[in-house]
N, C-alpha and C positions, 0 to 999 in steps of 0.2 A: 961243239957237236950237239945237236938236239935230236931228241926222239920224235918220230912222226907216226901218225896212225896209218893203217894199212890202205885206207881210202885216199889219204893225201899222197901216199907214196905211189899209188896207181894213177892218180891224176897227174902227178908231177912226171912220172915216167912216161905216160902217154903223150904229154905235150912235148917233152924233151925229144923222145925218139921219133915222134911224128914230124918235128921240125927237121931232125937229122935225115929222115926219109925224104922230105920235100927237098932238101939241099941235094941229096944224091940224085933224085929224079931230075931236078933242074940242071945238074951237072951233066947228066947223060943226054938229056934232050938237046937236039942241035938247033932248034928254032926259037930258043929263049934269047931275046936280045938283052945285051949287057949295058948299052948306052942309052936306053930309053928311059924317059922319065917315069915310067911305070915301075922301074926298079924300086923305087921308094915304097911302093904298095907291096911288092913282094917281100921287101926287107921288113916291113912292119909285122908280117906273120912270123918272122923268126924271133922277134923280141921276147914273146912269152916262152919260146923254147930256151933261150939264153937264161932267162930268169930261173926256169924250172931246173935246167942243168946246174946252174949255180947252187940252187937249194939242195939238189940231190947230192952234189959233190960235198957239200958241207954238213950234210945230215948225219953221217955216221953210219954205223952197221946195225943200229937197234931200230926195229919197226914195231911199235906198240900196236897191238890189236884190241885191248880191252883193259880198263882200269876199273876195279870194283872196290868201292868203299863201303865198309860194314861197321856200323856203330851199335854197340849193345850196352844197355844199362841194366844192371841187376840190382834189385832192392830186397834186402832181407826184411821179411815180414814181422820178425820177433823183435827187431831193434832198428835203429835209424841208419844202419850201414848201407852204403850204396856204392857199387862198383861200376866202372865204366871201362870198356875196352873198344878200341877202334882198330880195325884191320884194314889194310889195303893190299889187294891182290892185283898184280900187274902181269899181264900176259903179253909176251913179245916174241918176234922172230929176231934172231940174230944172223946177219949175213956172214956165212962162214968165210968166204973169200973177200977180203977188204979191197980187192983190185977194182970193184965196181966204183969206189970212190974216185979213183984215178981215171977210169973210162968216162965217168960223168963230167970230170974236169976237163978232159981232153974234148969231149963234145962242147963243153961251154967254150973253150978257146977256138975251136974250129967255127962255131956259129958266130962268135964275136968277131973274128977276123973277117969272116965273109961279109957280115953286116958292114963293118968299117970299110972294106974294099969297095962294096957296092955304093955306099954313101960317097966315097972319094971319086968313083967313077961318075956318078950323077953330078957332083959338083964340077967335075972337069968338063962334062958335057954342057952343062949350063954356062960355064965360062966360055967355052968355044962358040956357043950360039950367041953370047953377049958381045964378043969380039967381031962377029961378022958384020 
């Protein structure tokens, strides 16, 4: 599980959930052909959503917003003593409910199954056309 920044989280979530929204709309719409060779074009738009859902499901519950590294060097003027200190301040959001990991994994599985199904339908259509 890796930490990600707030901007990364927003971009991944936008791509993931917009792909899921496209899938819902294409399921509700009645005039979308499923045996057309244009299905491969539709499927290509779901692949970034699959990748982003996979990243979100494996990212964990920590969302990092800012990392501040501070380095100070203190030199004593009366002798040659020098002190150095380095501090790192890490600001992050922690998702309280870890169910989002499971939700993103389910979105990943749903999109993956849909893409595989559409590719298989496309191959079947191409096989039927070749046998004619």
